[in-house]
C-alpha positions as CSV (number, residue, x, y, z in Angstrom):
1,X,-157.8,-73.5,-13.8
2,X,-159.2,-71.1,-11.1
3,X,-160.4,-67.7,-11.9
4,X,-158.3,-64.8,-10.3
5,X,-159.9,-63.3,-7.2
6,X,-161.4,-60.0,-7.9
7,X,-159.4,-57.0,-6.1
8,X,-162.5,-56.1,-3.7
9,X,-162.6,-59.8,-2.6
10,X,-158.9,-59.8,-1.9
11,X,-159.1,-56.5,0.0
12,X,-162.0,-58.1,1.9
13,X,-159.9,-61.3,2.6
14,X,-156.9,-59.2,3.7
15,X,-159.0,-57.4,6.2
16,X,-160.7,-60.2,7.5
17,X,-157.2,-61.9,8.1
18,X,-156.0,-58.7,9.9
19,X,-159.1,-58.9,12.2
20,X,-158.6,-62.5,13.0
21,X,-154.8,-61.9,13.8
22,X,-155.4,-58.9,15.5
23,X,-158.8,-59.6,17.3
24,X,-158.9,-63.2,17.8
25,X,-155.2,-63.9,17.9
26,X,-155.4,-66.2,15.0
27,X,-151.7,-67.4,14.4
28,X,-149.8,-67.3,10.7
29,X,-149.7,-71.3,11.2
30,X,-153.4,-71.6,11.6
31,X,-154.1,-69.4,8.9
32,X,-151.9,-71.3,6.5
33,X,-153.8,-74.4,7.0
34,X,-156.8,-73.0,5.2
35,X,-154.9,-70.4,2.9
36,X,-153.5,-72.9,0.7
37,X,-156.8,-73.0,-1.2
38,X,-156.6,-71.0,-4.5
39,X,-160.2,-70.2,-4.8
40,X,-160.5,-68.9,-1.0
41,X,-162.2,-65.7,-0.2
42,X,-163.5,-63.9,2.9
43,X,-166.7,-65.7,2.7
44,X,-165.3,-69.3,3.1
45,X,-162.4,-68.4,5.3
46,X,-164.3,-68.3,8.4
47,X,-166.1,-71.4,7.9
48,X,-162.9,-73.3,7.0
49,X,-161.2,-72.2,10.2
50,X,-164.2,-73.4,12.1
51,X,-164.3,-76.7,10.1
52,X,-160.7,-77.7,11.0
53,X,-161.2,-76.8,14.6
54,X,-159.1,-73.7,14.4
55,X,-161.7,-71.3,16.1
56,X,-164.6,-72.0,18.4
57,X,-168.3,-71.3,17.7
58,X,-168.1,-68.1,19.6
59,X,-165.1,-66.9,17.6
60,X,-167.2,-67.7,14.2
61,X,-169.9,-65.7,15.7
62,X,-167.5,-62.7,16.1
63,X,-166.5,-63.1,12.5
64,X,-170.1,-63.1,11.4
65,X,-170.6,-59.9,13.4
66,X,-167.5,-58.4,11.5
67,X,-168.8,-59.2,8.4
68,X,-172.2,-57.8,9.2
69,X,-170.5,-54.5,10.4
70,X,-168.4,-54.5,7.3
71,X,-171.5,-54.6,5.0
72,X,-173.3,-51.9,6.9
73,X,-170.4,-49.6,7.1
74,X,-169.0,-50.1,3.5
75,X,-171.5,-47.6,1.7
76,X,-170.9,-44.9,4.5
77,X,-167.1,-45.5,4.6
78,X,-167.0,-45.2,0.5
79,X,-169.2,-42.2,0.5
80,X,-166.5,-40.6,3.2
81,X,-163.5,-41.6,0.9
82,X,-165.0,-39.7,-2.1
83,X,-166.6,-36.7,-0.3
84,X,-164.4,-36.5,2.8
85,X,-167.6,-36.0,4.8
86,X,-170.5,-38.1,6.4
87,X,-173.4,-38.6,4.4
88,X,-176.3,-36.2,5.3
89,X,-178.4,-38.8,7.1
90,X,-175.3,-39.5,9.3
91,X,-174.7,-36.0,10.1
92,X,-175.6,-34.4,13.6
93,X,-178.1,-31.7,13.4
94,X,-176.5,-28.1,13.5
95,X,-177.3,-26.0,16.4
96,X,-177.1,-22.4,15.6
């Protein structure tokens, strides 16, 4: 019996799927090949697409870049969602 996917993992998987379709033009049929796995998450999706020959090594590297950017930006985006402003270290200096 598989454990349910936590909402944060589901959200990240959905964001990755959107990126794959929009940026890399991965079709629904190609995604369906790997989406059958009930324990699938964003971390394994890219590797499975590559393993099945549905994406190239170059595309796999683009996905890893996407992951890296998401991890880098997530704390900043979470701060912005709560405070509606950039964190102090990301703000431009004010010139008076």
